[in-house]
N, C-alpha and C positions, 0 to 999 in steps of 0.2 A: 504494500500500500504506500502511496506517496506520503512524504513527510508532511506533518501538519505544523506549519511554522507559527511563530508568534503573530497574533492578530486574527487568526482564523477562529470562528465561533461555531459550535455545534448548531445545526439547524433545529429550530423549534417550529412545529406546525401550528397554524391557526393563531399566530401572534403577529400583530402589526408592528413593523420595524421601521423606524425613521430612516429615510434614504433619499438623497438628493441626486437624481440621475444626471443632472447637468454637470455636476462636478465629480461624482464618484460612481463610475461604472461598477456594476455588481458582479462579483466573482463567486462561483459556486463549484465546490469539489464534488466529484462523483467517482465511483469505481464500479458502476453497473456494466454488465456485459450485454452484447447484442443477443436478442432472444429471450431476455429476462422479462421484457415488457415493463420494467421499472420506468418511472417517469419523474422528471423535474417539473414542478407545477407551481408557478409563481404568479400571484395577482399583484397589480399596481393600484394604488389608491391616491386620491388627491388629499390635500391638507384637511379638507372638510369630511374625509372619509368616503368620498364617492368613488366607485369602481372606475378605473382609468386604463383598462386593458390588462394584458397578461401574456405570459409565455409558457408553453409546455414543450418539453422534449421527451420523446419516447424511444426506448431502446428495444425496438421490435427486431424483425429480421434485418432491418436497416435503421439507421438513426434518422428520426423525423421530427418535425416541429409543427406546432399549431399556435396561431396567434388568436387569443380570445377576442371575440367581437370584430374580427377582421376576416379570418378564414374560417371555413366550416369543417374542414377535414385535415387530417395529418398529411404532411407532404415531405418528401425527401429534401434534405438540405441542398441548395444549389451547388455547394462544394462539400464533398464527402469529409466528415470529421476524421481525425486520426483514429487508428484502430486500437490503440492501447486502452486498457480498461480504466486506468487512472487518468482522469480528465479534469481540467480546470476550464469552466465555461465563463466567458465574460460578456455581459449584456450591457450595451451602451445605448442610451436614448439621447438624441439631440433634437433641438427645435429651432435651429438657425434658419432653415428654409423648409418649414413643415416638420412633420414628425418622422424621424428616421430611426430605424432599429438596426443595430449592428451586433452580430454575435460572433465571438471568437471561441475556438476550442483548441486548447494547448497552443495558443498564439496563432493558429490558422484561422483566417477569416472565412466563415462558412455561410454567413448570411449578411446581406447589406441591402436594405430596401427603404425607400421613401413610402410611407403609408399614404395611400390616396384611394380614390374610387376605383382606379384601374388595378391596384394591387390588393384591395380589400373588397371582395365581392359582396360582403355583408353590407346592406344599404345604410345601416345606422352606425357604422364604424366610428364616425367622427364624434358621436355622442359620448363614446367612451375613451377615445384616444387623444382628444384635444385638450384635456385638463392637464395642468402641471402635476407631475407625480411627486409625492412627498413621503410615501410609505410603500412598503412591500409586505406581502404575506405568503408564506409557504403553505399551500393548501393541504388538507388532511390526506388527499390522494397522492401527495408527493412521496414516492418510495425510493428516490435516487439521490436526493441532495443530502450530503453528509455534513459539509461545512460551508460557510459563506463568509465573505469579507468585502467591504468596499475597497476598490483599488485606489492607489494614490500613495502619498507618503505615510506608510503604515507605521505602527509602533516599532521602534528600532531603526527606522530610516530617517536620515537627516538630509536637508538640502546641502548640496556641495557649495563650499566657499573656496574661492581660489586664493592662493598666496598666504594661507594660514596653516601653521603647523598643528597637527591633530594627534593627540596621544593614541597610540595603537600598539598593542602587544602582538607581534607577528607570530609568536609561538602558539598562543592559545586562541586567537581570534582572527581567522582568515577574513580578509577585506572583501566586502561585496559592494558592487557599483551598479546602479541602474542606468541604462541608456535607452534611447529610442531613435538614434541616428540611423539613417539609411545609407546603403552602399552608394558611392559616388559623391557623397556630401563632403568628403575629406575632413569631417569632424574627427576629433581624437580625444581619447582618454589619456591624461598625462599626469602620472603620479610619481613623486619622488619619495624615497625612503631615507630616514635619518636615524642616527644613533641617539642615545640619551644625552651625549655631549654636543649634539647638533651637527655631527659630521655626516656628510652625504654618504648613503649606504646603498646606492643602486636605485632602480626605479623601473617602471613599466609604462610604455606608450602603446596604445592600440589605435590604429587608424582605419577609418571607414572609406577607403578608396574604391576602386573597381572591385577589389577583393579585400576582405578583412586581413590586416597585417599587424605584426607586432615589432617593437624595437625595444631592446634592453639597454638603456644608457650605461656607458662604461663597461659594456660587455660586447655588444654588437655595434656595427657602424652603419647599418642600413636596415630599412624595413623589410620584413620577410613574411611570406605567407605562413599561416599556422600549419603545423603538421597535420592537424585534423580540422576540417572546415567547420566553422561555427554555424549554428542554426541560422536560417535565412530570415527569420522574423525580425521586425524592427525593434520590438520591445525585448530587451535583453537584460539579464542579471549576470554580471561577470564576478567570479570569485577567485581571488588571488591568495594563494597559500605559500608561505615560506616555511621550510623546515630545516633543521640543522643537526639531525641525528647522525647523518653520515655525509658531511659536507653541506653546502648550501644548495637546496633543491627548490626550484620554483615550479609551482603547478597552477595552471589557469583553467577554470571551467567557464563555460558559457551556457546558461540555461541547463545546468547540470550535465552538460557534455564536456568531457575532458578534451581540451583542444591543445594543451601544451604541458609537457612534463619533462623537465631536464635538470640534471645536476650541473650547477654553474661551476665551470672549471676551465683550465687552459685550453682543453680540446673543444669546448663549446663557446668560449669567449675569445675571439681572435685578438682583442685589444690586450696588449701585454700587461697593463696596469689594472686589470679587472679586479684583482684581489684587494687592491687598496680601497676600493669602494664597496665591494660585495661581502666582505667578511665581518663587518661591524654588526652588532646585534641591533635590530630595528625596533625602535620604541615609538617612532613618530612617522607620520606621512604628511605630504603636502600636495594638494592639487595645484598644478602649475597654471599660470595665467593663460597659457596657450591651450588649456583644456577646454574644448568646446562641446564635448559629448556627455560628460558625467552629469547626471541630474540629481541623484540621491546616492548616499553611501550608508553602509551599516557595518558595524563590527559584530557580526553574528556568529557565535560559536557553532561549529559544525561537528556533530558527534560521529564517531566511528561506531557502527551498530553491530558488526559481526564479521565473520569470515566471508570471503567470496563464496557465493552459492555453489560454484563449480568445484570448490575445494572440499566442501563439507562432508561429502560421502567418504572421503579417504583421509582427510586431515583434521586434526583437532588442536586445541590450545587450552591452556589453563587460564588465560586472560578472561576477566569478567567484563563484558561489554555492558553499556557503552563506555568508550574512552575518548580522550581528546585527540585530535589529529597530531601526528608526529610520534605517537606512542609506538614503541618497538614491541612487536608481538612474536613470541616464540611458538613455532608450530612443529608438530611431529605427526607421524603416521598412526592411524587408528589401529591397523593390523600390526601385530607384533613381528610378523615375518616380512613386513614391507620395509623398503628403504627409500628415504627421501632423496631424490636425485637433484633437487633444487635447493633454494635457500632455506635455512632453518629459522631465520629471523626475517620478518617483513615489517614494513612501516606503514601504518594506516594514514591515508590522506583525508578521506571522508566516506561516510556511509559504509559500503563494503569494498571500497577501493584501496589497494595496497601497492606499494612499490618495494623493490627488492634489488640487492646488489648483484647477485648472481643470476641464476635461472629461476623461473617460476616454480614454487613448490610442486613436486610431483612424486607420488608414492608408487614405487614399482615392487611388485611381489617378488621376493628374492628366489622363490621356488620356480615361478614361471618365467621371470625376466632375466635370470642369470644362468 
């Protein structure tokens, strides 16, 4: 199941909830599968308590939607939602030029329509959809919605200020940065790292050119494509993790996808004086004045929750999870006659992701394998 972060609230049915759709699109977490016939069922209300439309999603043989008092039947989404069970749906209502409903699923836009007589065959649609929405209510028939949250600067997120040193413990709290820059904008995330004494200790620059690229000041001299292509959606959360259990390792995630993972060393940093800047213990960060992409930042602890699922059938550990990123975990084979041909110690980065100095842990039966 997807991690429930700070700010998410369990869904309560038949309770009116204050919600301003003009400033805070509604996000809903679900993990229902196709064929379950579970449904998200949300009504909208005006400040006076008058019904002002609503949205229903159904997980039948396909994912479908129904707009209350606009359409009369369930219809397939114009764009097919992602197939994963864990989903975050974002519902946006705008009224700059009429009433527009936009729906995203896991950052994929699956619905975007201006409500009008041509898109709403129900003749009395405007009676319900023209009022300003001030409240929502999850209907008693809602069987899919698990958590909800209004999107925006959530608890733990702070607006980015440029040119200001910010306390940040790189060992315990990976840095997360929200952006919504598009490719071709040449916007960039530009963050410097500093030691407690104020000495420059490296940094990260991400550029939104024709492709997303990175540059590590005082390590590399040019922008380079990521080893793994970041997700294509405009709304991104970048997570930057520094660990020092075995040298200086930099790990970058984008929307939970690992896009960069390297040990900073002479072989990865062609600049000869790299160690002068990258070996200091980082306690502060600063968003540079050239940063045009970073909107919000958060120092949000990321827990390591357990061993990689592919390892668990053959490998065990005495470590009690959860643990903080950077924790070294000793692993060994479950079977007494098996031999671990890979690393016996691995370092967690987040969730169930680990890095290792030698080969990936692999248990070989000494009777069959030797």
